[in-house]
OpenMM code with the backbone's topology and positions (N, CA, C; nanometers):
from openmm import Vec3, app, unit

residues = "MET THR ALA ALA VAL GLU THR SER ALA VAL ARG GLY ALA LEU SER ARG PHE ALA SER GLY VAL THR VAL VAL SER THR VAL LEU ASP GLY THR ASP HIS ALA MET THR ALA SER ALA PHE THR SER VAL SER LEU ASP PRO PRO LEU VAL LEU VAL CYS SER HIS LYS THR SER ARG PHE HIS GLU ALA VAL LEU GLU SER GLY PHE TRP ALA VAL SER ILE LEU ALA GLU GLU GLY LEU ALA ALA SER ALA TRP LEU ALA ASN ARG GLY ARG PRO LEU ASP ASP GLN LEU GLN GLY VAL ALA TYR HIS ARG GLU ALA SER GLY ALA ALA LEU LEU ASP GLU SER LEU SER TRP LEU GLU CYS THR THR GLU ALA THR HIS ASP GLY GLY ASP HIS THR ILE LEU VAL GLY ALA VAL THR GLY ALA GLY VAL ARG ASP GLY VAL ASP ASP PRO LEU LEU TYR TYR ARG SER HIS TYR GLY THR ILE VAL ARG ARG PRO GLU SER GLU LYS SER VAL LEU GLY GLU LYS ALA".split()
positions = [
    Vec3(0.5914, 0.2235, -4.6560),
    Vec3(0.5565, 0.3536, -4.5542),
    Vec3(0.4445, 0.3285, -4.4779),
    Vec3(0.4882, 0.3009, -4.3108),
    Vec3(0.3344, 0.3884, -4.2345),
    Vec3(0.3260, 0.5173, -4.2128),
    Vec3(0.1927, 0.5960, -4.2249),
    Vec3(0.1985, 0.7186, -4.1487),
    Vec3(0.1861, 0.7163, -4.0164),
    Vec3(0.2402, 0.8309, -4.0084),
    Vec3(0.2581, 0.8591, -3.8612),
    Vec3(0.1081, 0.8962, -3.7869),
    Vec3(0.1121, 0.8650, -3.6697),
    Vec3(-0.0601, 0.8595, -3.5728),
    Vec3(0.0019, 0.9587, -3.4947),
    Vec3(-0.1140, 1.0389, -3.4268),
    Vec3(-0.0841, 1.1484, -3.3997),
    Vec3(-0.1280, 1.0900, -3.2416),
    Vec3(-0.0594, 1.1416, -3.1375),
    Vec3(-0.0343, 1.0866, -3.0426),
    Vec3(-0.1100, 1.1195, -2.9516),
    Vec3(-0.2103, 1.2179, -2.9601),
    Vec3(-0.3486, 1.1976, -2.8877),
    Vec3(-0.4417, 1.1239, -2.9271),
    Vec3(-0.4524, 1.0453, -3.0914),
    Vec3(-0.5070, 1.0018, -3.0998),
    Vec3(-0.4998, 0.8364, -3.0314),
    Vec3(-0.3858, 0.8432, -3.0482),
    Vec3(-0.3295, 0.6797, -2.9565),
    Vec3(-0.3653, 0.7225, -2.7961),
    Vec3(-0.2874, 0.7872, -2.7772),
    Vec3(-0.3279, 0.7743, -2.6012),
    Vec3(-0.4901, 0.8554, -2.5721),
    Vec3(-0.5656, 0.8905, -2.6842),
    Vec3(-0.7211, 0.8493, -2.6537),
    Vec3(-0.7917, 0.7176, -2.6662),
    Vec3(-0.7562, 0.6142, -2.7974),
    Vec3(-0.7507, 0.5182, -2.8044),
    Vec3(-0.7188, 0.4157, -2.6799),
    Vec3(-0.6096, 0.4476, -2.6281),
    Vec3(-0.5755, 0.3795, -2.4995),
    Vec3(-0.6085, 0.3451, -2.3441),
    Vec3(-0.6971, 0.4967, -2.3831),
    Vec3(-0.7351, 0.5613, -2.2555),
    Vec3(-0.8848, 0.4703, -2.1954),
    Vec3(-0.9752, 0.3998, -2.3517),
    Vec3(-1.0786, 0.3529, -2.3338),
    Vec3(-1.0430, 0.2048, -2.3041),
    Vec3(-0.9216, 0.1742, -2.2622),
    Vec3(-0.8932, 0.0528, -2.2319),
    Vec3(-0.9311, 0.0442, -2.0437),
    Vec3(-0.9978, -0.0019, -2.0391),
    Vec3(-0.9624, -0.0550, -1.9015),
    Vec3(-0.8989, -0.1510, -1.8205),
    Vec3(-0.8293, -0.1259, -1.6933),
    Vec3(-0.7058, -0.1765, -1.6601),
    Vec3(-0.6970, -0.1789, -1.4832),
    Vec3(-0.6506, -0.2563, -1.4197),
    Vec3(-0.6124, -0.2508, -1.2997),
    Vec3(-0.5149, -0.1709, -1.2544),
    Vec3(-0.5325, -0.1582, -1.1681),
    Vec3(-0.3942, -0.0285, -1.0454),
    Vec3(-0.3313, -0.1746, -0.9908),
    Vec3(-0.1745, -0.0609, -1.0491),
    Vec3(-0.1011, -0.1661, -0.9265),
    Vec3(0.0255, -0.0385, -0.8509),
    Vec3(0.0691, -0.0850, -0.7552),
    Vec3(0.1731, 0.0000, -0.7048),
    Vec3(0.3333, -0.1538, -0.7330),
    Vec3(0.4162, -0.0392, -0.7948),
    Vec3(0.5464, -0.1413, -0.8591),
    Vec3(0.6578, -0.0703, -0.7515),
    Vec3(0.6759, -0.1694, -0.6320),
    Vec3(0.8229, -0.0882, -0.5713),
    Vec3(0.9621, -0.1764, -0.5273),
    Vec3(1.0602, -0.1051, -0.5072),
    Vec3(1.1734, -0.1773, -0.4784),
    Vec3(1.3038, -0.0973, -0.3735),
    Vec3(1.3962, -0.1683, -0.3595),
    Vec3(1.4080, -0.0925, -0.2532),
    Vec3(1.5897, -0.0599, -0.3122),
    Vec3(1.6637, 0.0655, -0.2647),
    Vec3(1.7579, 0.0367, -0.3132),
    Vec3(1.8462, 0.1395, -0.2077),
    Vec3(1.9719, 0.0868, -0.1775),
    Vec3(2.0492, 0.2010, -0.0562),
    Vec3(1.9826, 0.1942, 0.0465),
    Vec3(1.8640, 0.0754, 0.0840),
    Vec3(1.7659, 0.1692, 0.2295),
    Vec3(1.6316, 0.2219, 0.1891),
    Vec3(1.6475, 0.2898, 0.0179),
    Vec3(1.5423, 0.3476, 0.0359),
    Vec3(1.4142, 0.3177, -0.0589),
    Vec3(1.3332, 0.3428, -0.0328),
    Vec3(1.2032, 0.2561, -0.1067),
    Vec3(1.2012, 0.3626, -0.2109),
    Vec3(1.1580, 0.2906, -0.3363),
    Vec3(1.1175, 0.3284, -0.4886),
    Vec3(1.0051, 0.2475, -0.5047),
    Vec3(0.8801, 0.3327, -0.5091),
    Vec3(0.7466, 0.3002, -0.5749),
    Vec3(0.6777, 0.3827, -0.6873),
    Vec3(0.6158, 0.3278, -0.7273),
    Vec3(0.5487, 0.4044, -0.8257),
    Vec3(0.3911, 0.3687, -0.8848),
    Vec3(0.2863, 0.3795, -0.9138),
    Vec3(0.1752, 0.3675, -0.9184),
    Vec3(0.1871, 0.3439, -1.1368),
    Vec3(0.1603, 0.1991, -1.1428),
    Vec3(0.1518, 0.1599, -1.2472),
    Vec3(0.0103, 0.0378, -1.3243),
    Vec3(-0.0324, 0.1156, -1.4481),
    Vec3(-0.1474, 0.0232, -1.5313),
    Vec3(-0.1335, -0.0663, -1.5969),
    Vec3(-0.0235, -0.0158, -1.6356),
    Vec3(0.0421, -0.1174, -1.7672),
    Vec3(0.1298, -0.1922, -1.7001),
    Vec3(0.0706, -0.3150, -1.6575),
    Vec3(0.1426, -0.4526, -1.5857),
    Vec3(0.0402, -0.5652, -1.5932),
    Vec3(0.1193, -0.7036, -1.6945),
    Vec3(-0.0099, -0.8440, -1.6593),
    Vec3(0.1342, -0.9191, -1.6964),
    Vec3(0.0034, -1.0949, -1.6820),
    Vec3(0.1036, -1.1756, -1.6660),
    Vec3(0.1658, -1.2307, -1.7581),
    Vec3(0.2654, -1.2659, -1.7943),
    Vec3(0.2902, -1.3257, -1.9780),
    Vec3(0.3191, -1.4758, -1.9301),
    Vec3(0.3277, -1.5529, -1.8005),
    Vec3(0.3395, -1.7192, -1.8546),
    Vec3(0.3034, -1.7610, -1.7304),
    Vec3(0.2774, -1.8426, -1.6767),
    Vec3(0.2591, -1.9201, -1.4871),
    Vec3(0.3458, -2.0102, -1.5329),
    Vec3(0.3828, -2.1148, -1.6558),
    Vec3(0.4765, -2.2456, -1.6729),
    Vec3(0.5995, -2.1707, -1.7295),
    Vec3(0.7609, -2.0821, -1.6642),
    Vec3(0.7605, -2.0472, -1.5331),
    Vec3(0.6469, -1.9214, -1.5264),
    Vec3(0.6259, -1.8873, -1.3797),
    Vec3(0.5909, -1.7675, -1.3635),
    Vec3(0.6390, -1.6607, -1.3841),
    Vec3(0.5782, -1.5584, -1.4781),
    Vec3(0.6310, -1.4622, -1.5004),
    Vec3(0.5140, -1.3371, -1.5104),
    Vec3(0.5780, -1.2133, -1.5204),
    Vec3(0.4822, -1.1405, -1.4732),
    Vec3(0.5850, -0.9538, -1.5829),
    Vec3(0.5664, -0.8976, -1.6346),
    Vec3(0.5693, -0.7732, -1.6939),
    Vec3(0.5492, -0.6345, -1.6445),
    Vec3(0.5793, -0.5012, -1.5918),
    Vec3(0.5668, -0.3747, -1.6011),
    Vec3(0.6303, -0.3316, -1.6438),
    Vec3(0.5814, -0.1939, -1.7367),
    Vec3(0.6465, -0.0914, -1.8074),
    Vec3(0.6972, 0.0368, -1.6811),
    Vec3(0.8217, 0.0769, -1.7581),
    Vec3(0.8918, 0.1470, -1.6374),
    Vec3(0.9274, 0.2552, -1.7249),
    Vec3(0.8321, 0.4077, -1.7130),
    Vec3(0.8903, 0.5205, -1.8058),
    Vec3(1.0887, 0.5304, -1.7831),
    Vec3(1.1573, 0.5639, -1.9002),
    Vec3(1.2789, 0.5648, -1.8492),
    Vec3(1.3392, 0.6723, -1.7677),
    Vec3(1.2462, 0.8137, -1.7445),
    Vec3(1.3033, 0.9313, -1.6953),
    Vec3(1.2634, 0.9211, -1.5080),
    Vec3(1.1526, 0.8279, -1.4786),
    Vec3(1.1389, 0.7959, -1.3649),
    Vec3(1.2414, 0.7549, -1.2258),
    Vec3(1.2543, 0.8091, -1.1198),
    Vec3(1.3398, 0.7683, -1.0542),
    Vec3(1.2565, 0.6356, -0.9851),
    Vec3(1.2140, 0.5617, -1.0355),
    Vec3(1.1963, 0.4136, -1.0310),
    Vec3(1.2726, 0.3357, -1.1156),
    Vec3(1.2726, 0.3692, -1.1905),
    Vec3(1.3310, 0.3294, -1.3053),
    Vec3(1.4736, 0.2726, -1.2979),
    Vec3(1.5495, 0.3948, -1.2999),
    Vec3(1.6845, 0.3068, -1.2395),
    Vec3(1.7311, 0.3068, -1.1347),
    Vec3(1.6414, 0.2700, -1.0208),
    Vec3(1.6661, 0.1643, -0.8969),
    Vec3(1.6472, 0.0636, -0.9224),
    Vec3(1.4988, 0.0364, -1.0190),
    Vec3(1.4932, -0.1062, -1.0579),
    Vec3(1.5655, -0.2272, -1.1180),
    Vec3(1.6327, -0.0905, -1.2316),
    Vec3(1.7305, -0.1448, -1.3459),
    Vec3(1.8310, -0.2181, -1.2383),
    Vec3(1.8575, -0.0877, -1.0996),
    Vec3(2.0319, -0.1246, -1.0287),
    Vec3(2.0488, -0.2732, -0.9575),
    Vec3(1.8252, -0.2775, -0.9151),
    Vec3(1.8424, -0.3565, -0.7734),
    Vec3(1.8011, -0.5055, -0.8455),
    Vec3(1.7183, -0.5087, -0.9650),
    Vec3(1.7043, -0.6843, -0.9754),
    Vec3(1.6161, -0.7100, -0.9229),
    Vec3(1.5317, -0.6136, -0.8411),
    Vec3(1.4016, -0.6425, -0.7973),
    Vec3(1.2930, -0.6177, -0.7622),
    Vec3(1.1783, -0.6247, -0.7964),
    Vec3(1.0639, -0.5679, -0.7060),
    Vec3(0.9542, -0.6670, -0.6447),
    Vec3(0.8384, -0.5666, -0.5841),
    Vec3(0.7218, -0.6363, -0.5668),
    Vec3(0.5894, -0.5597, -0.7227),
    Vec3(0.5185, -0.5718, -0.6517),
    Vec3(0.3709, -0.5551, -0.7242),
    Vec3(0.2620, -0.5740, -0.6444),
    Vec3(0.2224, -0.4948, -0.5522),
    Vec3(0.0985, -0.4960, -0.5223),
    Vec3(-0.0329, -0.4391, -0.6219),
    Vec3(-0.1651, -0.5262, -0.6447),
    Vec3(-0.2224, -0.5182, -0.6979),
    Vec3(-0.3471, -0.4579, -0.6323),
    Vec3(-0.3843, -0.3286, -0.6358),
    Vec3(-0.4606, -0.2335, -0.5145),
    Vec3(-0.6167, -0.2854, -0.5090),
    Vec3(-0.6908, -0.2904, -0.4331),
    Vec3(-0.7787, -0.3030, -0.3875),
    Vec3(-0.8559, -0.1277, -0.3886),
    Vec3(-0.9952, -0.1553, -0.4337),
    Vec3(-1.0179, -0.0276, -0.4008),
    Vec3(-1.0127, 0.0638, -0.3419),
    Vec3(-0.9912, 0.0452, -0.1893),
    Vec3(-1.0323, 0.1152, -0.0581),
    Vec3(-0.7859, 0.1427, -0.0713),
    Vec3(-0.7246, 0.1008, -0.2013),
    Vec3(-0.6102, 0.1089, -0.2249),
    Vec3(-0.5732, 0.3150, -0.3307),
    Vec3(-0.6939, 0.3468, -0.3387),
    Vec3(-0.7137, 0.4214, -0.4071),
    Vec3(-0.6323, 0.5814, -0.3356),
    Vec3(-0.6491, 0.6176, -0.2539),
    Vec3(-0.5473, 0.7585, -0.1961),
    Vec3(-0.3906, 0.6817, -0.2003),
    Vec3(-0.3436, 0.5750, -0.1794),
    Vec3(-0.2291, 0.4986, -0.2069),
    Vec3(-0.1887, 0.5660, -0.3629),
    Vec3(-0.2613, 0.5015, -0.4315),
    Vec3(-0.2289, 0.4986, -0.5924),
    Vec3(-0.2379, 0.6546, -0.6225),
    Vec3(-0.3109, 0.7426, -0.5959),
    Vec3(-0.2475, 0.8633, -0.6460),
    Vec3(-0.1219, 0.9494, -0.5808),
    Vec3(-0.1050, 0.8947, -0.4748),
    Vec3(-0.0250, 0.9605, -0.4229),
    Vec3(0.0938, 0.9270, -0.4674),
    Vec3(0.1333, 0.7393, -0.5066),
    Vec3(0.2485, 0.7397, -0.5796),
    Vec3(0.2398, 0.7402, -0.7118),
    Vec3(0.1307, 0.7896, -0.7962),
    Vec3(0.1368, 0.8325, -0.9617),
    Vec3(0.1835, 0.9890, -0.9568),
    Vec3(0.1952, 1.0706, -0.8336),
    Vec3(0.2559, 1.1587, -0.7888),
    Vec3(0.3585, 1.1546, -0.8419),
    Vec3(0.4272, 1.2678, -0.9672),
    Vec3(0.5405, 1.2310, -0.9475),
    Vec3(0.6534, 1.3681, -0.9281),
    Vec3(0.5623, 1.4596, -0.8123),
    Vec3(0.6689, 1.5688, -0.7595),
    Vec3(0.6864, 1.5143, -0.6082),
    Vec3(0.6402, 1.4205, -0.5778),
    Vec3(0.6222, 1.3872, -0.4245),
    Vec3(0.8158, 1.3334, -0.4037),
    Vec3(0.8049, 1.3933, -0.2643),
    Vec3(0.9463, 1.3766, -0.2359),
    Vec3(0.9498, 1.1904, -0.2322),
    Vec3(1.1128, 1.1886, -0.2923),
    Vec3(1.1901, 1.0542, -0.2288),
    Vec3(1.1843, 0.9831, -0.1191),
    Vec3(1.1912, 1.0783, -0.0121),
    Vec3(1.2886, 1.0285, 0.1128),
    Vec3(1.1248, 0.9998, 0.1856),
    Vec3(1.0672, 0.8702, 0.2418),
    Vec3(0.9756, 0.8661, 0.3899),
    Vec3(0.8332, 0.9121, 0.2391),
    Vec3(0.8470, 0.8216, 0.0940),
    Vec3(0.7247, 0.8477, -0.0028),
    Vec3(0.6644, 0.7729, 0.0515),
    Vec3(0.6064, 0.6776, 0.1318),
    Vec3(0.5621, 0.5315, 0.2117),
    Vec3(0.4915, 0.6236, 0.3403),
    Vec3(0.5298, 0.7172, 0.4079),
    Vec3(0.5064, 0.7621, 0.5361),
    Vec3(0.3459, 0.7851, 0.4390),
    Vec3(0.2721, 0.7437, 0.6111),
    Vec3(0.1090, 0.7353, 0.5980),
    Vec3(0.0579, 0.6187, 0.4615),
    Vec3(0.1494, 0.5273, 0.4407),
    Vec3(0.0836, 0.4215, 0.2735),
    Vec3(0.0864, 0.3019, 0.4053),
    Vec3(0.0208, 0.2140, 0.4450),
    Vec3(-0.0166, 0.0774, 0.5122),
    Vec3(0.0762, -0.0178, 0.4777),
    Vec3(0.2332, -0.0377, 0.4795),
    Vec3(0.2752, -0.1552, 0.3667),
    Vec3(0.3491, -0.2639, 0.4652),
    Vec3(0.4233, -0.3563, 0.4202),
    Vec3(0.4512, -0.4696, 0.4651),
    Vec3(0.5709, -0.5680, 0.4012),
    Vec3(0.6741, -0.6169, 0.4518),
    Vec3(0.7625, -0.6859, 0.3609),
    Vec3(0.7335, -0.8467, 0.3909),
    Vec3(0.7857, -0.8459, 0.3232),
    Vec3(0.7786, -1.0129, 0.2993),
    Vec3(0.9826, -1.0468, 0.2329),
    Vec3(0.9485, -1.1688, 0.2028),
    Vec3(1.1446, -1.1883, 0.1546),
    Vec3(1.2151, -1.1098, 0.0786),
    Vec3(1.1666, -1.0595, -0.0607),
    Vec3(1.2244, -0.9730, -0.1228),
    Vec3(1.2450, -0.7923, -0.0005),
    Vec3(1.2122, -0.7816, 0.0279),
    Vec3(1.2122, -0.6560, 0.1283),
    Vec3(1.1647, -0.5485, 0.0607),
    Vec3(1.1123, -0.5660, -0.0912),
    Vec3(1.0346, -0.4554, -0.1732),
    Vec3(0.9107, -0.4084, -0.0158),
    Vec3(0.8811, -0.2755, -0.0530),
    Vec3(0.7212, -0.2847, 0.0125),
    Vec3(0.5660, -0.3121, -0.0890),
    Vec3(0.5197, -0.3753, 0.0385),
    Vec3(0.3906, -0.4509, -0.0332),
    Vec3(0.2765, -0.3841, 0.0583),
    Vec3(0.1866, -0.3306, -0.0660),
    Vec3(0.0914, -0.2166, 0.0413),
    Vec3(-0.0113, -0.3149, 0.0848),
    Vec3(-0.1056, -0.2775, 0.1992),
    Vec3(-0.2054, -0.3768, 0.2798),
    Vec3(-0.3046, -0.3545, 0.1828),
    Vec3(-0.3521, -0.2556, 0.1420),
    Vec3(-0.4594, -0.2046, 0.0332),
    Vec3(-0.4548, -0.2635, -0.0442),
    Vec3(-0.4223, -0.3505, -0.0945),
    Vec3(-0.3963, -0.4553, -0.2383),
    Vec3(-0.5019, -0.6046, -0.1989),
    Vec3(-0.5339, -0.6598, -0.3275),
    Vec3(-0.5749, -0.7556, -0.3495),
    Vec3(-0.4702, -0.8699, -0.3735),
    Vec3(-0.4250, -0.8577, -0.3728),
    Vec3(-0.3102, -0.9533, -0.3940),
    Vec3(-0.1381, -0.8932, -0.4113),
    Vec3(-0.0196, -0.9486, -0.3925),
    Vec3(0.0853, -0.9376, -0.3816),
    Vec3(0.1461, -0.9926, -0.4660),
    Vec3(0.3037, -0.9358, -0.5087),
    Vec3(0.3713, -1.0490, -0.6720),
    Vec3(0.5418, -1.0505, -0.5696),
    Vec3(0.6188, -1.0773, -0.5289),
    Vec3(0.7372, -1.0613, -0.5592),
    Vec3(0.8051, -1.1207, -0.6696),
    Vec3(0.9255, -1.0190, -0.7005),
    Vec3(1.0201, -1.0517, -0.8575),
    Vec3(1.1446, -1.0137, -0.8151),
    Vec3(1.2262, -1.1328, -0.9597),
    Vec3(1.3268, -1.0619, -1.0093),
    Vec3(1.3472, -1.0683, -1.1245),
    Vec3(1.4071, -0.9230, -1.2016),
    Vec3(1.3855, -0.9169, -1.2754),
    Vec3(1.4968, -1.0612, -1.4103),
    Vec3(1.3771, -1.0808, -1.4530),
    Vec3(1.4672, -1.1704, -1.6036),
    Vec3(1.4746, -1.1580, -1.7091),
    Vec3(1.4530, -1.0237, -1.7591),
    Vec3(1.5136, -0.9166, -1.8976),
    Vec3(1.4047, -0.8212, -1.9077),
    Vec3(1.5022, -0.7256, -1.9843),
    Vec3(1.5024, -0.5725, -1.9431),
    Vec3(1.4511, -0.5819, -2.1327),
    Vec3(1.3215, -0.5318, -2.1847),
    Vec3(1.3639, -0.5141, -2.3021),
    Vec3(1.3426, -0.3326, -2.3922),
    Vec3(1.3623, -0.2388, -2.4729),
    Vec3(1.3196, -0.1069, -2.5067),
    Vec3(1.1936, -0.1290, -2.5767),
    Vec3(1.0983, -0.0226, -2.4754),
    Vec3(0.9667, -0.0262, -2.4883),
    Vec3(0.9355, 0.1325, -2.5692),
    Vec3(1.0371, 0.1763, -2.6545),
    Vec3(1.0214, 0.3361, -2.6872),
    Vec3(1.0924, 0.4210, -2.5526),
    Vec3(0.9581, 0.5098, -2.5307),
    Vec3(0.9845, 0.5914, -2.4277),
    Vec3(1.0139, 0.5212, -2.2391),
    Vec3(0.9361, 0.3988, -2.2363),
    Vec3(0.9742, 0.3128, -2.1742),
    Vec3(1.0556, 0.1826, -2.1841),
    Vec3(1.0397, 0.0781, -2.0298),
    Vec3(1.1617, -0.0338, -2.0596),
    Vec3(1.0236, -0.1284, -1.9705),
    Vec3(1.0281, -0.1826, -2.0571),
    Vec3(0.9588, -0.3111, -2.0264),
    Vec3(1.0630, -0.4432, -1.9047),
    Vec3(1.0063, -0.4313, -1.8144),
    Vec3(1.0667, -0.5555, -1.7212),
    Vec3(0.9809, -0.6557, -1.7402),
    Vec3(1.0434, -0.7255, -1.7643),
    Vec3(1.0108, -0.8970, -1.7088),
    Vec3(0.9835, -0.9733, -1.6077),
    Vec3(0.9585, -1.0146, -1.4799),
    Vec3(0.9552, -1.0311, -1.3866),
    Vec3(0.9814, -1.1773, -1.3817),
    Vec3(1.0863, -1.2694, -1.2969),
    Vec3(1.0317, -1.4150, -1.2681),
    Vec3(0.9603, -1.3574, -1.1189),
    Vec3(0.8736, -1.4530, -1.0777),
    Vec3(0.7873, -1.4377, -0.9350),
    Vec3(0.8287, -1.5421, -0.8409),
    Vec3(0.8761, -1.4633, -0.7710),
    Vec3(0.9362, -1.5737, -0.6388),
    Vec3(0.8680, -1.5599, -0.5127),
    Vec3(0.7604, -1.4915, -0.5080),
    Vec3(0.6687, -1.5466, -0.4111),
    Vec3(0.5546, -1.4304, -0.3848),
    Vec3(0.4443, -1.4967, -0.3828),
    Vec3(0.2634, -1.4258, -0.4079),
    Vec3(0.1728, -1.4404, -0.2422),
    Vec3(0.0878, -1.3911, -0.3060),
    Vec3(0.0362, -1.3568, -0.2235),
    Vec3(-0.1444, -1.2847, -0.2366),
    Vec3(-0.2370, -1.3635, -0.1565),
    Vec3(-0.3650, -1.3159, -0.1559),
    Vec3(-0.4150, -1.2826, -0.0732),
    Vec3(-0.4348, -1.1396, -0.0326),
    Vec3(-0.5450, -1.0874, 0.0905),
    Vec3(-0.6763, -1.1378, 0.0786),
    Vec3(-0.7072, -1.2865, 0.1855),
    Vec3(-0.8600, -1.2804, 0.1816),
    Vec3(-0.9469, -1.1738, 0.2979),
    Vec3(-1.0783, -1.1999, 0.2304),
    Vec3(-1.1831, -1.1413, 0.2341),
    Vec3(-1.2135, -0.9945, 0.1570),
    Vec3(-1.1272, -0.9726, 0.0719),
    Vec3(-1.1525, -0.8777, 0.0517),
    Vec3(-1.1748, -0.8726, -0.1531),
    Vec3(-1.2594, -0.8107, -0.2509),
    Vec3(-1.2343, -0.8670, -0.3765),
    Vec3(-1.3171, -0.7694, -0.4452),
    Vec3(-1.2662, -0.6128, -0.3577),
    Vec3(-1.2958, -0.5163, -0.4994),
    Vec3(-1.1825, -0.4643, -0.5209),
    Vec3(-1.1693, -0.4633, -0.6718),
    Vec3(-1.0095, -0.3844, -0.7128),
    Vec3(-1.0762, -0.2792, -0.7550),
    Vec3(-0.9154, -0.1966, -0.7650),
    Vec3(-0.9291, -0.0790, -0.7781),
    Vec3(-0.9317, -0.0666, -0.9748),
    Vec3(-0.9686, -0.0095, -1.0476),
    Vec3(-0.9523, 0.0071, -1.1602),
    Vec3(-0.9559, 0.1620, -1.2152),
    Vec3(-0.8917, 0.1930, -1.3421),
    Vec3(-0.8354, 0.3260, -1.3969),
    Vec3(-0.8756, 0.3095, -1.5417),
    Vec3(-0.9848, 0.3921, -1.5916),
    Vec3(-1.0420, 0.4393, -1.7286),
    Vec3(-1.0594, 0.5733, -1.7316),
    Vec3(-1.0165, 0.6076, -1.8966),
    Vec3(-0.9666, 0.7427, -1.9306),
    Vec3(-0.9728, 0.8417, -1.7863),
    Vec3(-0.8405, 0.7832, -1.6999),
    Vec3(-0.7820, 0.9025, -1.6198),
    Vec3(-0.8851, 0.9180, -1.4713),
    Vec3(-0.9834, 0.7863, -1.4789),
    Vec3(-1.0505, 0.8581, -1.3696),
    Vec3(-1.0529, 0.6663, -1.3135),
    Vec3(-1.0413, 0.6470, -1.1361),
    Vec3(-1.0388, 0.5374, -1.0520),
    Vec3(-1.2079, 0.4908, -1.0915),
    Vec3(-1.2414, 0.3277, -1.0720),
    Vec3(-1.3422, 0.2874, -1.0712),
    Vec3(-1.3176, 0.1435, -0.9978),
    Vec3(-1.4171, 0.0579, -0.9527),
    Vec3(-1.4456, -0.0624, -0.9830),
    Vec3(-1.5545, -0.1342, -1.0241),
    Vec3(-1.5512, -0.2604, -0.9752),
    Vec3(-1.6340, -0.2902, -1.0856),
    Vec3(-1.8037, -0.3093, -1.0661),
    Vec3(-1.8834, -0.3499, -1.0824),
    Vec3(-2.0393, -0.3841, -1.0825),
    Vec3(-2.0538, -0.5397, -1.1582),
    Vec3(-2.0494, -0.6119, -1.0329),
    Vec3(-2.0856, -0.7805, -1.0658),
    Vec3(-2.1662, -0.7990, -1.1442),
    Vec3(-2.2126, -0.8429, -1.2154),
    Vec3(-2.3064, -0.9137, -1.2765),
    Vec3(-2.3407, -1.0705, -1.2835),
    Vec3(-2.4816, -1.1103, -1.3016),
    Vec3(-2.4468, -1.2173, -1.2721),
    Vec3(-2.4065, -1.3502, -1.3822),
    Vec3(-2.3786, -1.2549, -1.4621),
    Vec3(-2.3280, -1.3644, -1.5777),
    Vec3(-2.1565, -1.3674, -1.5866),
    Vec3(-2.0771, -1.4560, -1.6001),
    Vec3(-1.9657, -1.4992, -1.6608),
    Vec3(-1.9371, -1.6379, -1.7239),
    Vec3(-1.7770, -1.5410, -1.7806),
    Vec3(-1.7684, -1.6185, -1.9259),
    Vec3(-1.8058, -1.7742, -1.8929),
    Vec3(-1.7961, -1.8120, -1.8233),
    Vec3(-1.8862, -1.9698, -1.8762),
    Vec3(-2.0380, -1.9241, -1.8727),
    Vec3(-2.1014, -1.8722, -1.8025),
    Vec3(-2.2303, -1.8883, -1.7944),
    Vec3(-2.3091, -1.8459, -1.9389),
    Vec3(-2.2030, -1.7161, -1.9684),
    Vec3(-2.2042, -1.7036, -2.1310),
    Vec3(-2.2728, -1.7912, -2.2040),
    Vec3(-2.1703, -1.8628, -2.2012),
    Vec3(-2.1065, -1.9987, -2.3240),
    Vec3(-2.2097, -2.1363, -2.3125),
    Vec3(-2.3085, -2.1065, -2.1854),
    Vec3(-2.3775, -2.1882, -2.1798),
    Vec3(-2.3733, -2.3333, -2.0402),
    Vec3(-2.2395, -2.2642, -1.9802),
    Vec3(-2.1639, -2.3854, -1.9008),
    Vec3(-2.2462, -2.3287, -1.7604),
    Vec3(-2.2124, -2.4308, -1.6501),
    Vec3(-2.2098, -2.3902, -1.5205),
    Vec3(-2.0883, -2.3221, -1.5453),
    Vec3(-2.1345, -2.1812, -1.4326),
    Vec3(-2.0459, -2.1131, -1.3315),
    Vec3(-1.9671, -2.1726, -1.2159),
] * unit.nanometer
topology = app.Topology()
chain = topology.addChain("A")
for resn in residues:
    res = topology.addResidue(resn, chain)
    for name in ("N", "CA", "C"):
        topology.addAtom(name, app.Element.getBySymbol(name[0]), res)
């Protein structure tokens, strides 16, 4: 039998994992639904799959399950205000993207203009993840915003960006970068 772990200890440990910041969006019955998410990752390149975790009690959760498609905007540092706004659970649903610059591509879901890159997905699978649902998406479209290379990061409830060092994964191993 495994001993219970205190929620505060788990939260404290996980807050020490720096992550990128995304906005995940969908459209249902003509209404945009969006949420800020750091629980996002690549699953596979062949076939191209990604995943995001959605809290089961959020408005976004039901909308994305019903629509069956979603888009991920991987935010640049300049997307901080949009990220903070879309992380606010009390915001109104109608016109929640007012004041947020975005465009739409094939899926019709909002893709934030203050992004480094974006992906469009159809839901391939869902898995129970406790108080979240793990959404696995088949990537149906992708794009990169040229000329911008400063990611928005999240660490211990604070936003940040990277400080570039001259070392790379390859140079540390003695290979040419």
